[in-house]
ROLUMSE-386386 format. One record per residue (C-alpha): residue number from 1; x negated, y, z; residue in three letters; chain. Coordinates in Angstrom, 2 decimals. Example, Ala and Ser with C-alpha at 12.3 -4.5 7.8 and 13.67 -1.06 7.14 Angstrom:
BEGIN
  nr       X       Y       Z rest kette
   1  -12.30   -4.50    7.80  ALA     A
   2  -13.67   -1.06    7.14  SER     A
//
This chain:
BEGIN
  nr       X       Y       Z rest kette
   1   38.68  -62.81   43.16  MET     A
   2   38.47  -64.82   46.36  THR     A
   3   36.13  -64.72   49.30  GLU     A
   4   33.61  -67.57   49.03  PRO     A
   5   33.59  -70.15   51.77  THR     A
   6   30.81  -72.15   53.34  GLY     A
   7   27.19  -71.28   53.78  LEU     A
   8   25.16  -69.96   50.85  PRO     A
   9   22.63  -72.80   50.77  LEU     A
  10   21.24  -74.69   47.88  SER     A
  11   21.40  -78.53   47.92  ALA     A
  12   17.71  -78.73   48.95  ALA     A
  13   18.20  -76.08   51.66  GLU     A
  14   21.23  -78.00   52.98  ALA     A
  15   19.30  -81.25   53.09  LEU     A
  16   16.44  -79.52   54.89  THR     A
  17   18.89  -78.33   57.56  VAL     A
  18   20.37  -81.80   57.87  LEU     A
  19   17.01  -83.43   58.13  GLY     A
  20   15.92  -80.94   60.83  ALA     A
  21   19.12  -81.52   62.82  LEU     A
  22   18.72  -85.31   62.76  VAL     A
  23   15.12  -84.94   63.95  LEU     A
  24   16.16  -82.83   66.92  VAL     A
  25   18.98  -85.27   67.78  VAL     A
  26   16.73  -88.29   67.38  ALA     A
  27   15.04  -87.54   70.70  ARG     A
  28   18.34  -88.41   72.40  TRP     A
  29   18.92  -91.73   70.67  LEU     A
  30   18.06  -95.12   72.31  PRO     A
  31   14.45  -96.15   71.82  ASP     A
  32   15.16  -98.75   69.22  ARG     A
  33   16.85  -96.18   66.96  TRP     A
  34   14.65  -93.25   67.69  ARG     A
  35   11.71  -94.18   65.53  GLY     A
  36   13.59  -95.39   62.39  PRO     A
  37   15.97  -92.41   62.41  VAL     A
  38   13.04  -90.00   62.86  ALA     A
  39   11.15  -91.62   59.99  LEU     A
  40   14.17  -91.53   57.70  ALA     A
  41   14.97  -87.90   58.45  SER     A
  42   11.28  -87.08   58.04  GLY     A
  43   11.29  -88.59   54.58  ALA     A
  44   14.42  -86.63   53.71  LEU     A
  45   12.74  -83.48   54.89  LEU     A
  46    9.57  -84.05   53.00  ALA     A
  47   11.56  -84.51   49.79  GLY     A
  48   13.74  -81.49   50.28  SER     A
  49   10.81  -79.25   51.35  VAL     A
  50    8.89  -80.38   48.27  ALA     A
  51   11.83  -79.32   46.08  VAL     A
  52   12.02  -75.97   47.91  LEU     A
  53    8.26  -75.33   47.44  VAL     A
  54    8.53  -76.19   43.79  THR     A
  55   11.57  -74.00   43.20  ALA     A
  56   10.33  -71.21   45.40  GLY     A
  57   11.35  -71.42   49.11  ALA     A
  58   13.32  -68.60   50.69  ARG     A
  59   12.21  -67.11   54.01  TRP     A
  60   15.50  -68.33   55.63  GLN     A
  61   14.11  -71.88   55.47  SER     A
  62   11.05  -71.02   57.71  ALA     A
  63   12.74  -71.44   61.08  PRO     A
  64   14.35  -74.66   59.99  VAL     A
  65   11.08  -76.25   58.84  VAL     A
  66    9.31  -74.93   61.96  GLY     A
  67   11.91  -76.53   64.25  ALA     A
  68   11.71  -79.76   62.34  ALA     A
  69    7.87  -79.87   62.71  ALA     A
  70    8.14  -79.46   66.44  VAL     A
  71   10.99  -81.99   66.76  ALA     A
  72    9.08  -84.51   64.71  ALA     A
  73    6.22  -84.51   67.24  VAL     A
  74    8.53  -85.51   70.09  PHE     A
  75   10.83  -87.84   68.06  ALA     A
  76    7.93  -89.85   66.64  LEU     A
  77    5.87  -89.92   69.91  ALA     A
  78    7.31  -93.32   71.18  PRO     A
  79    6.79  -94.91   67.85  TRP     A
  80    3.19  -93.73   67.75  ARG     A
  81    2.64  -94.97   71.35  SER     A
  82    3.87  -98.46   70.51  ARG     A
  83    1.67  -98.56   67.44  ARG     A
  84   -1.34  -97.78   69.61  SER     A
  85   -0.33 -100.26   72.32  GLY     A
  86    0.48  -97.63   74.94  ARG     A
  87    3.67  -97.44   76.98  THR     A
  88    6.04  -94.82   75.49  PRO     A
  89    6.65  -91.85   77.74  TRP     A
  90    9.94  -89.99   77.70  ARG     A
  91   10.62  -86.75   79.50  ALA     A
  92   13.64  -86.61   81.81  ARG     A
  93   16.80  -85.22   80.15  TRP     A
  94   16.86  -82.03   82.16  TRP     A
  95   13.31  -81.24   81.07  ALA     A
  96   13.98  -82.02   77.43  ALA     A
  97   17.34  -80.27   77.08  LEU     A
  98   16.13  -76.64   77.03  PRO     A
  99   13.71  -77.52   74.22  GLY     A
 100   16.31  -79.32   72.21  SER     A
 101   18.74  -76.36   72.53  VAL     A
 102   15.94  -74.00   71.43  ALA     A
 103   15.11  -76.11   68.44  LEU     A
 104   18.85  -76.41   67.51  MET     A
 105   19.06  -72.66   67.71  ALA     A
 106   16.05  -72.31   65.29  LEU     A
 107   17.70  -74.73   62.88  VAL     A
 108   20.94  -72.78   63.00  ALA     A
 109   19.04  -69.52   62.41  ALA     A
 110   18.25  -70.61   58.86  GLY     A
 111   21.90  -70.96   57.67  PRO     A
 112   22.90  -67.85   59.59  VAL     A
 113   20.08  -65.83   57.93  ALA     A
 114   21.10  -67.26   54.52  ALA     A
 115   24.61  -66.13   55.16  TRP     A
 116   23.54  -62.67   56.30  ALA     A
 117   21.21  -62.19   53.31  PHE     A
 118   22.42  -64.47   50.55  PRO     A
 119   21.56  -64.74   46.92  VAL     A
 120   24.43  -62.57   45.60  PRO     A
 121   27.20  -64.57   43.93  ASP     A
 122   28.91  -62.29   41.52  PHE     A
 123   32.70  -62.58   41.24  PRO     A
 124   33.98  -63.91   37.92  GLU     A
 125   35.15  -61.08   35.74  PRO     A
 126   38.96  -61.16   35.42  SER     A
 127   39.38  -59.64   31.95  GLY     A
 128   39.98  -61.46   28.71  ARG     A
 129   36.49  -60.73   27.27  PHE     A
 130   33.24  -62.50   28.11  PRO     A
 131   30.47  -60.01   28.94  VAL     A
 132   27.28  -59.27   27.07  GLY     A
 133   24.44  -57.02   28.23  THR     A
 134   21.55  -55.32   26.57  GLN     A
 135   18.91  -52.86   27.84  THR     A
 136   17.81  -49.91   25.71  LEU     A
 137   14.95  -47.54   26.30  GLU     A
 138   14.71  -44.01   24.91  TRP     A
 139   12.47  -41.02   25.41  SER     A
 140   13.80  -37.49   25.85  GLU     A
 141   11.94  -34.20   26.05  ARG     A
 142   11.40  -33.38   29.72  ALA     A
 143   13.70  -30.71   31.11  PRO     A
 144   12.21  -27.35   31.99  GLY     A
 145   12.20  -25.63   35.36  ALA     A
 146   15.55  -25.36   37.04  ASP     A
 147   17.17  -22.03   37.85  ARG     A
 148   15.23  -21.75   41.09  LYS     A
 149   11.95  -22.02   39.22  GLY     A
 150   11.20  -25.59   40.46  GLU     A
 151   10.76  -28.56   38.19  ARG     A
 152   13.43  -31.23   39.01  PRO     A
 153   12.49  -34.74   39.92  ALA     A
 154   11.46  -36.62   36.81  GLY     A
 155   10.39  -33.64   34.79  ALA     A
 156    7.18  -34.22   32.98  GLY     A
 157    4.37  -31.72   32.45  ARG     A
 158    4.46  -29.55   29.36  GLY     A
 159    5.91  -31.57   26.52  SER     A
 160    5.65  -34.90   28.28  GLU     A
 161    8.62  -37.12   27.39  SER     A
 162   11.12  -38.39   29.91  ARG     A
 163   11.95  -42.07   29.40  PRO     A
 164   15.55  -43.19   29.93  LEU     A
 165   16.30  -46.92   30.50  VAL     A
 166   20.01  -47.68   29.90  VAL     A
 167   21.67  -50.97   30.45  GLN     A
 168   24.88  -51.76   28.49  LEU     A
 169   27.59  -54.14   29.55  TRP     A
 170   30.09  -54.76   26.76  TYR     A
 171   32.98  -57.06   25.64  PRO     A
 172   31.33  -60.03   23.97  ALA     A
 173   32.36  -62.83   21.76  GLY     A
 174   32.45  -66.45   22.85  ARG     A
 175   29.11  -67.94   23.89  THR     A
 176   28.01  -71.44   24.81  ALA     A
 177   28.85  -72.51   28.34  GLN     A
 178   25.25  -73.06   29.14  ASP     A
 179   24.12  -69.65   27.69  ALA     A
 180   21.39  -67.98   29.79  ARG     A
 181   22.85  -65.46   32.23  ARG     A
 182   21.18  -62.15   32.80  ALA     A
 183   18.92  -61.76   35.86  PRO     A
 184   20.12  -59.28   38.45  TYR     A
 185   18.22  -55.98   38.54  LEU     A
 186   16.01  -56.52   35.58  GLY     A
 187   15.50  -57.83   32.05  ARG     A
 188   13.25  -60.55   33.55  THR     A
 189   12.85  -62.11   36.92  GLU     A
 190    9.48  -60.42   37.26  ALA     A
 191   11.11  -56.99   36.65  GLU     A
 192   13.80  -57.93   39.13  ALA     A
 193   11.17  -58.71   41.81  ARG     A
 194    9.52  -55.33   41.19  THR     A
 195   12.83  -53.44   41.53  VAL     A
 196   13.97  -55.46   44.51  SER     A
 197   10.68  -54.77   46.43  ALA     A
 198   11.00  -51.09   45.54  ALA     A
 199   14.57  -50.92   46.83  LEU     A
 200   13.52  -52.54   50.07  ALA     A
 201   10.60  -50.11   50.46  ASP     A
 202   12.88  -47.10   49.66  TYR     A
 203   15.42  -48.36   52.25  SER     A
 204   12.71  -48.94   54.84  GLY     A
 205   13.37  -52.68   55.32  VAL     A
 206   10.90  -55.55   54.92  PRO     A
 207   10.77  -56.73   51.30  GLY     A
 208   11.40  -60.40   52.20  PHE     A
 209   14.93  -59.58   53.35  LEU     A
 210   15.98  -58.90   49.75  LEU     A
 211   14.06  -61.75   48.13  ASP     A
 212   17.33  -63.26   47.10  GLY     A
 213   18.10  -60.55   44.58  LEU     A
 214   15.63  -61.63   41.87  PRO     A
 215   17.04  -65.18   42.07  ARG     A
 216   20.52  -64.02   41.31  ALA     A
 217   22.16  -64.34   37.89  ARG     A
 218   25.14  -62.23   36.78  SER     A
 219   27.86  -63.38   34.40  HIS     A
 220   26.63  -61.32   31.42  ALA     A
 221   24.80  -62.95   28.56  VAL     A
 222   21.76  -61.02   27.29  PRO     A
 223   22.16  -60.10   23.55  GLY     A
 224   25.55  -61.75   23.21  ALA     A
 225   27.45  -60.88   20.00  PRO     A
 226   29.95  -58.08   20.45  VAL     A
 227   33.64  -59.24   20.57  ALA     A
 228   35.35  -59.91   17.32  ASP     A
 229   38.14  -57.68   16.00  GLY     A
 230   36.33  -54.60   14.80  GLY     A
 231   38.00  -52.32   17.33  GLY     A
 232   36.12  -49.62   19.27  ARG     A
 233   35.70  -49.62   23.04  PHE     A
 234   35.87  -46.61   25.39  PRO     A
 235   32.58  -45.69   26.99  VAL     A
 236   31.82  -45.42   30.73  VAL     A
 237   28.46  -43.79   31.75  LEU     A
 238   27.22  -44.54   35.23  PHE     A
 239   24.64  -42.83   37.42  SER     A
 240   23.50  -44.72   40.61  PRO     A
 241   22.94  -43.32   44.05  GLY     A
 242   19.77  -41.58   45.20  LEU     A
 243   16.94  -44.02   44.80  GLY     A
 244   19.47  -46.43   43.28  GLY     A
 245   18.92  -48.34   40.04  VAL     A
 246   20.99  -49.01   36.94  ARG     A
 247   22.04  -52.57   38.10  GLY     A
 248   23.28  -51.54   41.59  GLN     A
 249   26.91  -51.85   40.48  ASN     A
 250   26.64  -54.90   38.25  THR     A
 251   29.81  -56.64   39.50  ALA     A
 252   31.82  -53.43   38.84  TRP     A
 253   30.29  -53.00   35.35  ALA     A
 254   31.02  -56.60   34.39  GLU     A
 255   34.62  -56.33   35.52  GLU     A
 256   35.12  -53.19   33.44  LEU     A
 257   33.40  -54.73   30.42  ALA     A
 258   35.65  -57.82   30.59  SER     A
 259   38.63  -55.45   30.26  HIS     A
 260   37.28  -53.84   27.12  GLY     A
 261   35.03  -50.99   28.18  TYR     A
 262   31.35  -50.40   27.39  VAL     A
 263   29.51  -49.48   30.56  VAL     A
 264   26.12  -47.66   30.16  ALA     A
 265   24.25  -47.44   33.43  ALA     A
 266   21.07  -45.28   33.75  LEU     A
 267   17.79  -45.52   35.53  ASP     A
 268   16.74  -41.98   36.39  HIS     A
 269   12.89  -41.77   36.14  PRO     A
 270   11.14  -40.59   39.31  TYR     A
 271   14.45  -40.76   41.14  ASP     A
 272   15.44  -44.43   40.95  SER     A
 273   13.37  -46.57   43.35  ALA     A
 274   11.57  -48.20   40.42  ALA     A
 275   11.97  -47.90   36.67  VAL     A
 276   10.11  -50.63   34.74  VAL     A
 277    9.36  -49.61   31.18  LEU     A
 278    8.94  -51.85   28.15  SER     A
 279    5.19  -50.93   27.99  ASP     A
 280    4.63  -52.38   31.53  GLY     A
 281    4.54  -49.15   33.44  ARG     A
 282    6.57  -48.74   36.57  THR     A
 283    7.85  -45.26   37.54  LEU     A
 284    8.36  -44.87   41.30  ARG     A
 285   10.68  -42.50   43.03  THR     A
 286    9.42  -38.94   43.96  ARG     A
 287   12.48  -37.75   45.69  VAL     A
 288   12.00  -36.99   49.35  THR     A
 289   13.84  -34.86   51.87  ALA     A
 290   12.16  -32.09   53.80  THR     A
 291   14.29  -32.15   56.95  GLY     A
 292   15.36  -28.56   56.38  ASP     A
 293   19.07  -28.53   55.58  PRO     A
 294   18.98  -25.51   53.31  ALA     A
 295   15.98  -26.84   51.32  LYS     A
 296   17.42  -30.31   51.05  ASP     A
 297   20.78  -28.97   49.79  GLU     A
 298   18.88  -27.07   47.07  ALA     A
 299   16.81  -30.18   46.26  LEU     A
 300   19.90  -32.35   46.05  ALA     A
 301   21.59  -29.94   43.73  GLU     A
 302   18.54  -29.95   41.50  GLY     A
 303   18.40  -33.79   41.42  TRP     A
 304   22.08  -33.90   40.58  ALA     A
 305   21.64  -31.39   37.77  ARG     A
 306   18.76  -33.48   36.33  THR     A
 307   20.90  -36.52   36.45  ARG     A
 308   23.78  -34.64   34.75  ALA     A
 309   21.29  -33.80   31.97  GLY     A
 310   20.43  -37.48   31.66  ASP     A
 311   24.08  -38.42   31.32  LEU     A
 312   24.62  -35.91   28.56  ARG     A
 313   21.44  -37.03   26.83  ALA     A
 314   22.60  -40.70   26.93  VAL     A
 315   25.99  -39.80   25.53  LEU     A
 316   24.31  -37.98   22.64  THR     A
 317   22.21  -41.08   21.94  ARG     A
 318   25.32  -43.32   22.04  LEU     A
 319   27.06  -41.05   19.55  GLU     A
 320   24.12  -41.53   17.26  ARG     A
 321   24.26  -45.30   17.88  VAL     A
 322   27.94  -45.23   16.97  GLN     A
 323   27.33  -43.34   13.76  SER     A
 324   24.53  -45.62   12.74  GLY     A
 325   21.91  -42.81   12.84  ALA     A
 326   20.14  -44.79   15.66  VAL     A
 327   19.93  -48.55   15.54  GLU     A
 328   21.86  -50.28   18.32  GLY     A
 329   23.83  -53.41   19.01  PRO     A
 330   27.16  -51.55   19.22  LEU     A
 331   26.98  -49.46   16.07  SER     A
 332   30.59  -48.80   14.86  GLY     A
 333   32.05  -50.22   18.00  ARG     A
 334   31.74  -47.35   20.49  LEU     A
 335   34.75  -45.03   20.98  ASP     A
 336   32.72  -41.89   21.86  THR     A
 337   35.90  -39.90   21.72  GLY     A
 338   37.08  -41.61   24.95  ARG     A
 339   34.29  -41.28   27.51  VAL     A
 340   34.20  -41.25   31.32  ALA     A
 341   31.36  -40.01   33.55  ALA     A
 342   31.03  -42.05   36.70  THR     A
 343   28.52  -42.42   39.52  GLY     A
 344   27.89  -43.44   43.12  HIS     A
 345   26.81  -40.99   45.80  SER     A
 346   24.60  -38.33   44.20  ILE     A
 347   25.36  -40.09   40.94  GLY     A
 348   29.01  -39.11   41.52  GLY     A
 349   27.93  -35.55   41.98  ALA     A
 350   25.98  -35.78   38.68  ALA     A
 351   29.02  -37.12   36.90  ALA     A
 352   31.08  -34.17   38.14  LEU     A
 353   28.38  -31.74   36.97  LEU     A
 354   27.95  -33.45   33.65  ALA     A
 355   31.74  -33.29   32.92  ALA     A
 356   32.06  -29.68   34.08  ARG     A
 357   29.66  -28.59   31.46  GLY     A
 358   30.47  -30.94   28.61  ASP     A
 359   33.95  -31.40   27.11  ALA     A
 360   32.88  -34.70   25.54  ARG     A
 361   33.63  -36.33   28.89  PHE     A
 362   37.37  -37.08   29.22  ASP     A
 363   37.48  -38.33   32.84  ALA     A
 364   35.35  -38.62   35.98  VAL     A
 365   35.09  -41.37   38.66  VAL     A
 366   33.19  -40.27   41.76  ASP     A
 367   32.31  -43.15   44.01  LEU     A
 368   31.83  -41.51   47.39  ASP     A
 369   29.69  -38.65   45.95  GLY     A
 370   29.34  -35.35   47.82  TYR     A
 371   29.96  -32.56   45.23  PRO     A
 372   26.86  -30.53   44.50  ARG     A
 373   26.75  -27.06   42.99  GLY     A
 374   29.79  -24.81   42.70  PRO     A
 375   33.24  -26.30   43.46  VAL     A
 376   35.32  -23.33   42.64  GLY     A
 377   36.80  -22.51   39.22  GLY     A
 378   38.77  -24.73   36.88  ARG     A
 379   37.68  -28.40   36.44  PHE     A
 380   39.25  -29.54   33.17  ALA     A
 381   39.01  -33.34   33.28  GLN     A
 382   40.99  -35.71   35.55  PRO     A
 383   38.99  -37.01   38.47  VAL     A
 384   39.30  -40.09   40.65  LEU     A
 385   37.32  -39.75   43.85  ALA     A
 386   36.89  -42.91   46.00  LEU     A
 387   35.71  -42.16   49.51  THR     A
 388   34.68  -44.08   52.57  GLN     A
 389   36.85  -43.94   55.66  GLU     A
 390   36.53  -40.50   57.07  ILE     A
 391   35.40  -40.52   60.68  GLY     A
 392   33.35  -38.61   63.28  PRO     A
 393   30.13  -39.59   61.50  GLY     A
 394   31.20  -38.23   58.16  THR     A
 395   29.58  -34.96   56.99  ASP     A
 396   32.18  -32.35   57.99  PRO     A
 397   31.61  -30.44   54.77  ASP     A
 398   32.21  -33.43   52.54  TYR     A
 399   36.03  -33.64   52.55  LEU     A
 400   36.63  -29.77   52.34  PRO     A
 401   34.27  -29.39   49.39  ARG     A
 402   35.75  -32.43   47.56  LEU     A
 403   39.30  -31.22   48.22  THR     A
 404   38.52  -27.79   46.96  ARG     A
 405   37.16  -29.21   43.69  LEU     A
 406   40.15  -31.56   43.23  LEU     A
 407   42.69  -28.86   43.99  GLU     A
 408   41.34  -26.60   41.24  ARG     A
 409   41.61  -29.20   38.48  GLY     A
 410   43.26  -28.58   35.12  GLY     A
 411   44.54  -32.17   35.26  ALA     A
 412   46.06  -34.37   37.98  THR     A
 413   43.26  -35.51   40.30  ASN     A
 414   43.27  -38.34   42.85  TYR     A
 415   41.40  -39.12   46.07  ARG     A
 416   41.52  -42.66   47.31  LEU     A
 417   40.29  -43.17   50.83  THR     A
 418   39.56  -46.90   51.41  VAL     A
 419   40.22  -48.05   55.01  PRO     A
 420   37.13  -49.60   56.63  GLY     A
 421   34.92  -48.57   53.71  ALA     A
 422   31.31  -47.41   54.18  ALA     A
 423   29.14  -45.59   51.69  HIS     A
 424   27.72  -48.88   50.26  LEU     A
 425   31.14  -50.47   49.90  THR     A
 426   31.32  -49.16   46.38  PHE     A
 427   28.20  -50.90   45.18  THR     A
 428   26.98  -54.51   44.97  ASP     A
 429   25.48  -54.25   48.51  ALA     A
 430   28.31  -56.13   50.25  PRO     A
 431   27.37  -59.25   48.13  LEU     A
 432   23.90  -59.50   49.60  TYR     A
 433   23.65  -57.54   52.90  LEU     A
 434   24.98  -58.58   56.28  PRO     A
 435   28.61  -57.55   56.84  PRO     A
 436   27.78  -54.77   59.22  VAL     A
 437   30.67  -52.25   59.22  PRO     A
 438   28.51  -49.21   59.30  GLY     A
 439   26.48  -50.38   56.37  VAL     A
 440   28.80  -52.09   53.88  VAL     A
 441   32.16  -51.54   55.53  GLY     A
 442   34.79  -54.08   56.53  THR     A
 443   36.75  -55.00   53.35  PRO     A
 444   34.62  -58.07   52.73  GLY     A
 445   32.10  -59.14   50.15  ARG     A
 446   34.23  -59.69   47.13  THR     A
 447   37.10  -57.59   48.28  GLU     A
 448   34.88  -54.52   48.13  SER     A
 449   34.24  -55.16   44.44  THR     A
 450   37.93  -55.86   43.78  ARG     A
 451   38.96  -52.53   45.35  ILE     A
 452   36.30  -50.48   43.47  THR     A
 453   36.95  -52.18   40.14  SER     A
 454   40.72  -52.26   40.48  GLY     A
 455   41.09  -48.62   41.30  ALA     A
 456   38.65  -47.60   38.52  THR     A
 457   40.41  -49.73   35.91  LEU     A
 458   43.83  -48.30   36.71  SER     A
 459   42.50  -44.76   36.42  PHE     A
 460   40.55  -45.38   33.16  LEU     A
 461   43.45  -47.22   31.54  ASP     A
 462   45.65  -44.22   32.27  ALA     A
 463   43.22  -41.46   31.33  THR     A
 464   41.22  -42.96   28.47  LEU     A
 465   43.71  -45.41   26.95  ARG     A
 466   46.94  -43.69   27.75  GLY     A
 467   48.43  -46.80   29.31  VAL     A
 468   51.65  -45.92   31.14  PRO     A
 469   50.40  -46.61   34.70  VAL     A
 470   52.07  -45.37   37.89  ASP     A
 471   48.69  -44.27   39.21  LEU     A
 472   49.71  -43.25   42.76  PRO     A
 473   51.33  -46.66   43.18  ALA     A
 474   48.49  -48.59   41.58  ALA     A
 475   45.86  -46.77   43.68  LEU     A
 476   47.82  -47.00   46.91  SER     A
 477   47.38  -50.83   46.73  ALA     A
 478   43.75  -50.11   47.72  HIS     A
 479   44.06  -47.37   50.34  GLY     A
 480   45.39  -43.93   51.16  GLU     A
 481   46.08  -41.81   48.03  VAL     A
 482   46.13  -38.06   47.87  THR     A
 483   47.38  -36.51   44.65  VAL     A
 484   46.21  -33.05   43.52  HIS     A
 485   48.34  -31.71   40.77  ARG     A
 486   47.27  -28.84   38.48  PRO     A
 487   48.44  -25.41   39.45  GLY     A
 488   48.91  -26.36   43.15  ALA     A
 489   46.16  -23.87   44.11  VAL     A
 490   45.49  -20.64   42.20  ARG     A
//
């Protein structure tokens, strides 16, 4: 995977920028060239803007088109004066220069904004398998009240069912080069727009900033045939962060699937920012903090426990798919005897809770998730915990709680601290958000995915497949590794 170069502009957007620049520069050309150049660039602009409007213009083009409109007025003024028989008037250079500089800055703002908020360009999966994807929807009986007597987020009333939407990424057979690629964040572009808007609302940012997400296409092919060979693939269940959605780690999921894993990512109803159901309903998040640390800690533990229940329920469903009791695209191809629970943020906490109470899970990957619930006692499964760079702004309880859990493992556990990483480094966010260190970290757009995927693959290959991997050495390629061996703490 290599860092992309150049500005993330479509051909029409690039031509619009070019036309606007020429219009601004036209004011400084000799009179005999000024009109023809302005007319030619205006025609170029008209064509490119028409293409943008037809295809759906992005907000980043607005300052470019606005600057071009203002520049056109001044660039075409002498030509219009001659046509009307008047003597052309031209402002002195020192009066025109500030305006031209301001217009150039407006034109430049378009490509800069497109670079800061691009349509995500997913790195090509590096494994030997193409990737297929399919979204399944099931209903589970709503969980009862938690041990504190409060209903967890997502619980229905009485016997109301709890829908679970699960997206699978899996090793696929060969497909046509022009096969339709899956939209990002939804089964359709309309669903992706709904989810994108909900994520923006949940994050407290204007929705237009994320309007590139519904335009993105991943590398997976919807409904692609499963890879030939008849073998079974280990299963990786994934729970997103608080308010997060099943597709938030698409690049990571595609990379794992290309190496022979089936990734099953969940939407958690009433927790994920938006869950779009097949009947057209959209379930919005209900999770909110109170501002009281003790109450919020109890709430977070309840949310994590509800998510852990979702992970167990999905694993049970996948076992039935594997056996043929429930119809599914991967019947007979799932190795439900080799399963990892994974998650980001509170999803990582949910993965830890799910595995602690269920021996069907053979390994856990916690992507910067603060452990919730008890951290004492024996934790049977091997754990890989990826953490952001620990600094003054990190919760002071995070590392001690995580270390206590890892030290009491019944297997060898690993903590990988990634230099320069932030909380969102371990998601797709670096692919479409500005490279602000405090938000997405400093590893870089595609390097962030490479680190997360590479570390996860090394760990899963060793724990689920028994591949002879020198894990400390493999993980140390991505950051600082701490190894916790069983029996080190009694």
